[in-house]
N, C-alpha and C positions, 0 to 999 in steps of 0.2 A: 024244360029248359032246352029243348032240342033245336029251337029256332035260331038260326044264325043271325048275327047282327051284320047289317050292311052299312059300311062306312062310305061316306061320300066326301068329295074334295070341296066343300063348300066355305065360303068366308065364314069366320067365327064372329065377326061383329067387333065392337070396340073392346079391346082387351087391355089389361093394365098389368104391368110386372110390380109385384110388391116385394118389399125388402124382407129378407129372412128374419123372422121374428123369433125363432126357436132358439133356446139356450144351447150353448155348446155342451158337448159331453163333460168337459172340465167344470162347467158351472152346475151341471146336475150332480156331480160327484162332491161338490163343495160341502163341507160341514163346518158350522160355526164352532168356534172354540167354546168348550163347556167349562163351567166352574162348579165344583162340588159344593153343596151347602147342606146344612143339617136343618130340617124344618119339621116342626111338629103340626101334623094335620089331624082333624077330627077322624075318629074312626069311621063315621058314616060316609065322610068324603073318600077315604081310602077304599071302603068297601064298594062305593059306587064306581069309582074309576077301575078297580080291579074286575068288577062285574062287566062293565062296558068293554074293557080291554080284552077279555075273554071272547066276547060276542064278536069283536072286530079283529081277532087274531093279532093283537098287538100287545106291546108292554104299557102297563098303567103309568109308569113314570114318564114315557115318551108322551102319552096323552096330556099329563100334567103340564109338562114342558111346553108342548105346542099350545095349550090354552093360555099359559103365561105369556108366551111370545106373541100370540094373537092380541091379547090385551095390550102389551107394549106397543105393537104396531098400530092398534087402533088409536092410542092415545098420543102417538108420536106428533101427528100435525097439531094438535091442540095444546101441547105441553107449553108452559110458559117458563120464563126464566127460573133457574133453580136458586136464586137469591132469597135472602130472608123476606118474609112476608110482613106486611105492616098490619 
């Protein structure tokens, strides 16, 4: 990589300025409020999450929380009224 790059003063062509789409540092640091719950899960489920968490160097509780959050996000657009069902 000893070849030098030769820059020229040529027109770039049609360019377009795009809006800044990156989140602010404050948005990146945001954490949702948590609610502690007691939940009994099957032994095989816990063993699975603990094994996967070890492989990915994270906490198994965090993986379970993200799984539930992903489920809620996927269901949100199709959720119907919470009123009584007929």
